[in-house]
C-alpha positions in Angstrom: 119.8 195.2 162.3 122.4 193.7 165.1 125.1 195.6 167.0 127.8 194.1 165.0 126.5 195.5 161.5 125.6 198.9 163.1 129.1 199.2 164.7 130.7 198.4 161.4 128.9 201.2 159.7 129.5 203.5 162.4 133.1 202.8 162.3 133.2 203.0 158.3 131.8 206.5 159.0 134.1 207.6 161.3 136.9 206.7 159.6 135.3 208.3 156.2 135.4 205.1 154.4 133.3 202.9 152.2 132.5 199.3 152.9 134.4 198.6 149.7 137.5 200.1 151.3 136.9 198.7 154.9 136.7 195.2 153.0 140.1 195.9 151.3 141.7 197.0 154.4 140.3 193.8 155.9 141.4 191.7 153.2 138.0 190.4 152.7 136.0 190.1 149.4 133.7 193.0 149.3 130.3 191.2 148.9 131.1 189.2 151.9 132.0 192.3 154.1 128.7 193.7 152.5 126.5 190.7 154.1 128.5 191.6 157.5 127.8 195.5 157.5 124.1 194.6 156.2 123.7 192.2 159.1 122.5 189.3 156.9 125.6 187.2 157.9 127.5 187.2 161.0 131.6 186.4 160.8 133.5 184.0 162.8 135.9 185.1 165.7 138.8 185.2 163.6 137.1 187.5 161.1 135.8 190.0 163.6 139.5 190.2 165.0 140.7 190.9 161.7 137.9 193.3 160.7 138.6 195.2 164.0 142.3 195.6 163.7 142.0 196.6 160.1 139.5 199.4 161.2 141.6 200.4 164.4 139.1 199.3 167.0 138.4 196.2 169.3 136.3 193.0 168.7 134.6 194.2 171.8 133.6 197.5 170.7 132.5 195.9 167.1 130.4 193.2 169.1 128.9 196.1 171.5 130.3 194.4 174.6 130.4 197.0 177.5 133.2 197.6 179.6 133.0 195.5 182.9 132.6 199.1 185.0 130.1 200.5 182.8 127.5 202.2 184.7 126.7 205.0 182.6 126.2 204.2 179.0 126.4 207.9 177.5 130.1 208.1 179.2 130.5 204.6 177.8 129.6 205.6 174.4 131.9 208.7 174.6 134.7 206.6 175.9 134.3 204.6 172.8 134.4 207.4 170.6 137.6 208.6 172.1 139.2 205.0 172.0 138.4 204.9 168.2 139.6 208.6 167.5 142.8 207.6 169.4 143.4 205.0 167.5 143.7 207.0 164.2 146.3 209.5 166.1 149.9 209.6 165.8 151.7 208.6 169.2 152.3 212.5 169.6 148.6 213.4 169.4 147.4 211.0 171.6 150.1 211.8 174.5 148.7 215.5 173.9 145.0 214.4 174.6 145.9 212.5 177.2 147.8 215.4 178.9 144.8 217.5 178.2 142.6 214.9 179.8 144.6 214.9 183.0 144.8 218.5 183.3 141.0 218.8 183.0 140.8 215.8 185.9 143.3 217.8 188.1 141.6 221.2 187.7 138.1 219.5 188.7 139.9 217.8 191.7 141.4 221.2 192.8 138.0 222.6 192.3 136.4 220.1 194.8 139.0 220.8 197.6 138.0 224.4 197.8 
């Protein structure tokens, strides 16, 4: 199974939705979406963008395109998970997470200086 199909399935699990619901959100026929999720067919670029938008993620993530500065694959996977979770948050929830992340980095920096 190709990366795109695996990522479609992973994102649906993250959102707690079925393929039918993912297809509905993307405005696609269920059978057509099922072909993408199983890896039997690959969508065109416009459809990839449409699906990514409907699932609150990026086309690059769905396609498995690594970040330009990706060195640590495990860290990149965690960043992907964080980004996908953040897309499902309210603005206030996302802001709270950013503040917490910044506090962790600040505390780590202070510890190193000592």
